[in-house]
N, C-alpha and C positions, 0 to 999 in steps of 0.2 A: 486558625481555621482549618478544619479537616475537609478534604476534598476526595473525590474518587473519579477515576478515569477508566473507561472501558474500551478496549481495542478488539474489534471484531475482525480478525485476520483470516487468512486463507486456511490456516491450520487449526487455530484455537481462538477462543474468546478469553481475553486476559483482563483481569481487574487489578487495579492498583489503588490502594487507599493510602493517602499521605497527609501529613501535617504540613501546611504551607504557611510558615511564619517568616516574615522578613524576606520573602522572595526566594527562600531556599526550601524546596520540598523534601520532607523526610519520610520515606515510605514506612508504613507501619504494618501493612498486610498486602499480600498478593495472592491471587488464586487463578487457576486456569480451568477451562472446560474445553476439552479437545473435541472439535467437530469435524475437522478435515473437510471443509466445504469445497476446497479445490478438487478433491477427489470425487465429489458428488455432483459437481456442476461442470459441464463441458464448456470450453471457451465459446462465447457467443450464444450460449443457450441460457434459458431462464433458470432461476433457482427453483428446484422442484419442491412440491408441497412438503414432502417428508423432511427436507433440509430446512425449510422455513420453520417447521414445528420444533426441530431440534434447536434452531437458533433462538426462537422465542423462549424455550425452556431455559436455555443457558443465560440469556439476558435477564430473565426474571430471577433466576438464582443469584446472579451477580448483584442485582438491585437489592435483594434481601440481605446479602452479605454486606454490602456497603452500609445499609441501614443498621445492621448489628454492630458495625464498627463506628457508628456515630457520624457517618458522612452523609452529605446530601445526595440526592439522586445523581448517578454518574453522568459525566460528560462522555457520550458514547459516539465512537467513530467506526465506520466500516471502510475497509480498504479494497484491494483489487477485485476479489470475487463478486462482492455485492455491487460495487460501483460499475462494473462492466456488464452486469446482467440486464437484459432487456426489461425485466419485471422488477427492477430495483425499487421503483416507487411503491409498488404493491408490498414488497418485502418490508420497506421502512414503515409503511402505514400499519402493517400487521404487528410489527414489533411495538410501535408506539401505542396502538389501540389496546393491545393485550398485556403490556407490561408497564405502561406509563413512562417508559424511557424514550426520550427523543433521539433516536439513532439517526445519524446523518452520514453521508459519504464524505470521505477525505480525498480530494483530488491527488493524483499521483505526484504531480510536481510539488504540491504543498507537503505531501508526505516526505519527499526527498529533502525539502527545505527544513522541515522540523527535525528530521533525523540528523542533518548536518548541524543544526543549532545545538542539539544534545551532545554531539561529538565535540563541538567546539567548546562547550562549557566544561566538558569532562577533561579534554586535553589541554585547554588553556591557550593563551596567546603565544607562548613560547614554542609551540609546535609548528608555527609558521603556516604556510599554505596547506590546506587539507583537501585530499581527494577521497570521497566517500562512495563506496559501492555497497548497496544494501540488497542482498539477494533474499527475497521473501518467497513464500509459497506460490503466490500468484503473479508477482511483478518484480521487476529489477529496477531499483532507483539509483541514479548517478547524481552526484553533486560535488562541485569543487569551488574553492574560493579562498580569499585571504582574510576576510573580515568575519564579523559575527554571523552574517548570513552569506549564503553562497552566491557566486557570480553566475553560475550555470547550474541548472537542474534539468533532469529528464527522467521519464518513467517509461519502462518498456514491459510488454507482457512476456517476460522471460523468467518467470519464477521457477523455482526448483521443481515444484509439483507439476507444473505445466510442461516441463521438458522431460520429466520422467516417463509418463505414459508414451505410447507410440503415437507420434503425430501422423496426420493423414498425409498421403503422398503429395497433396497439393500445397501443404503448408511448409514442409521441411524437406521435401524431396526424397522421402523414403517411406515405403509402405509398412515396414515392420519397425521394431525398436531401432532408433537411430544410433549410429556409432558416435563415439566421442568427437571424432573429427568433424562429422556433419553438424553436430550441435555447436561446436566451436565456430565453424564457418558461418552458421546461421546467426549466432550471437554477434560475431564480429561485424557482419554485414549490416545488421540493424544498428549497432552502436556507432559504426562509422558514419552512417547517414545522419543519425540523430545528433551527433556531435558536430555536424556541419562540415565534415570532411568529404573529400572526393571518394567515390566508390565506383570502380570499374569505369573510370573516366567521366562520370556524370558531373557536370557543374553543380555547385551548391544551389544555384538559383532555380534549377529545374525541379528540385524537391520530389524526386521519384523514389520509390521503394527499392531497396536492395533486393536481389533475388532471394526469395524465401522469407523476406521480412514481412510479418503480418500486419504491420501498421505503417501509416505515413509518418515521416520523421517529425519530431518535435523541434521547435526552434529554440536556440540558446537565448535566454532572456536574463537580463539583470533584474532581480526581484527586490522590491521594497517589501517591508513587513506588511502582510495583508491585514488591514484594519477591520475587515468585515467578515472574516471567515468563520468566526465563532457563531455568527447568526445564519450560516448557510445550512439550509435543510433541503435535501434533495431526495 
């Protein structure tokens, strides 16, 4: 059976076509379309029409490529930039209507869980406990555990492209381009609270944001394999 998977990331749209026989996928073709959505969409702002047009064009090209390689319509997932956009429903509807590809958003914690699963399968059981840090363009995923699936997962809006432009003075404490020390402090503060540790003496139960952290902390959760995520369309 030949399948295709489409990843709409913060930097590029990536297609992988693979033969999946016996549960072992063998990639036969990969292709990328660089859109750099994270540079065109400000945090908390909607995806502009021009970026939606570029996304539709890339997804349509990916669908045609998958068809040429004998694969069914791609399983398509969007990550940080699209899932955080206020107009994500309109973006997903535009892609589906104009390309026929049922693009859906991939939650950040599930993204971390699946990345951990891929690393575990690659490294094997002999590697022991794994700690995974996935720095993407729009988000930063953390996962660690001893088994096939992680015991803890978290997703933070600390992607490389989001930290490269100059944040506003209200978000990271600097009006111009932030120095490396400022970014390190900002990242450490968010990560400390997210992982359930104390930050500046705050008890874990109060669940307050660390100074400069743009999001409320996620809770550590033991995750079972989600049986319904394939059908999630948002």
